[in-house]
N, C-alpha and C positions, 0 to 999 in steps of 0.2 A: 655740616652735620645734622640729620634730623632727630628728633626726639623721640626715643623709645622705651616703651618697658618691654624687658625680655624677661619671660617666664616667671613673674613675679608672683610671691607668695607672702601676702600681706594678712595680719590678723589685726582684729579691734577687740580688746576686751576679752581675749581667750578664744574667740570666735574668727573662724578661718573666712576673711571677708573675698581675698583672690586668692586663686591655686592656679600656678602654670599660666598666668595671665599675661597674654602680648598684645601691645598695641604700637603702631606707628603714628603720630600725630602731624596734620598739615604743617607746612613751612609759615603758612601765612593764614590769614583768615577765621573762621572761628570755628569750633567745635562743640556742640551741644551734648551734655551727658544727659539722660533722660534714664528712668527706672524708677522703681517702688522705694520707699523709704527702707534701709537697712541693705540697699543693693550695691553700696560701695562708692557712690558719686563724691561723697567728701572725701572719702579714703584715697581715691584717685587723686583729687586736688593737693591733698597733704602731701601724696608721695611727689608729685610735679613740683610742689614748692619745696621740698626737702624737709619737711616737718617729720616727716617719718621716713624710716628706712625700711625697705622690703627684709622680710626674714630670709628668703632666698631669691634669686634672680636679680636683675639690675633696670635702673633707670639712667639712661644713657643721653648724652648731646645736650643735658643743662650746663654743664662747665662753661661760663663766661657769659651766660645768659643772665638778663635781667628780668627778676620776676616781682610783679605785684600782685595783691590779694586783696579781696572782699571776702571776709568771712560771714558765716551765717549771721554773726552778731555785729553790730556796727563798730564796736571796739573804738569808741570815741573818747577822747579825755574830758571827762565832765568838767574840768576847770579852765579848758579851752573853748573860745569862739569858734563858730564856724571855720572863719577865716583863719585861726591859729590852727585847728585841726587839720585843715588842707595844707597849711604852711610847713607843717613839721617835716614833710618830706622832700622840701625845696630847699636848696644851698643856701639861697638867701632868704630867710625868713620874715625879714620886715620890708614890707612895700615891695611885693613882688608881684609883677603884672602878670605871671604865670596863675598864680593862688586867685587873684582877682577873676584870670579870663574863666577857670573851673568855676568858681562859684558862678559865675554868669551862666555857662553851659549848663550849670546843673539846676539853673533857675532859683538860685539863692541869694544874688546879690542883695535883696532887701534884708536878709538876715545874717550879714556877715558878723555882725557883733552879738550875734545870740549864742547862747550858751545852750547844750543837748537838751537839758531839762525844759527848756522855752521851745523845743522845736517839735511836730508831730513825729511819728516813728517813721511815716515816708521821708519827711524832710531829713531826719537823721540818716537815714538811707543814702539820699543823696549827697551828704556831706561824707560819708564813707567812700561812695562811689566816685566822687571829686577829688579824694586825697589818692586813692589808688590810680585814677587816671593822671592826675597830676605827678605821681611818682614816674610814671610812663613806664618803657622799658620794652623788653622785646616779648614776653607774656604777661598777659593779665588773667589772672584766675577768678571766677567770679562764683560766689555760692550763693544761690538764690537770691540775684542782684536787685529784683524788682519787688520785693515785698514791702508791702505798705504804698505801693507807686501803682496810680490808675495808668488805663491802658494808654489813652493820649499822651501823657506825660513820658511813658517808656518810650512810645513811638518817637519823640522830640529828643530824647537823651542817647537814644543808640545810636546815630551818627558821630557824637562825640565819642562816646565811649569806645566806639570802632577805631577812631582815630589815636587812640592812646597807645595801640600796641600792635606789632606785628602779627601776633596769634592770641585770639582769645578763646580760653576754654570756661564755658558756662554749664553751672549745675541747675538744672531745672525740672518740676514738674509739669512745666506749661509747653506744650510744643508751638504755641503761639511764639513764645518769645524766642525760640529756636529760628523760627523763620524771619522776625525782626533782625535777627544778626545775619541771616542768609546762611547759618551754619550748618556743616554737616552733622549727621546725628550718630550717636552712640547710645544704644539702648543696652542697659546693664538688667540682668535677671535677678531677681529675689535671691539672696544667698539661703 
């Protein structure tokens, strides 16, 4: 079954973000959601993640799907190293080859024992990306995934990120990021 939003009404802080909004997502590949601030990009991700429910309408096709998400904030545990932050989502948390592989893919192997406060903002972002990718699943939701990451590094990371899930939905202000993922584009208008 495909993933659909049907006639969705969703508010944020009392303001209508979506009114009678419908969308069918691709079964696989990538969808880039673009638009100005306040247009509902993050609200769409939160609906897909099940973090909020629509006031009206329905989100269909998510039952049984595994969803992983990178939020606008990195949400790293400050008392955990890079390795431990990624290992949190692994079934075997100690000596997990998958955790090491994601550290290498995110070009962070040399910082595996570093705590978030010892890393730059871009490095913290890569730990958050690595954790979401290590969790894997059917759908990977990315909210401004490349904040603090330079263009050359983005290009090296994208193939690894694309391998982590069947469908990637990314929110971005940058159409070049959409091109990197070879994503279909959805442009939301200002509310």
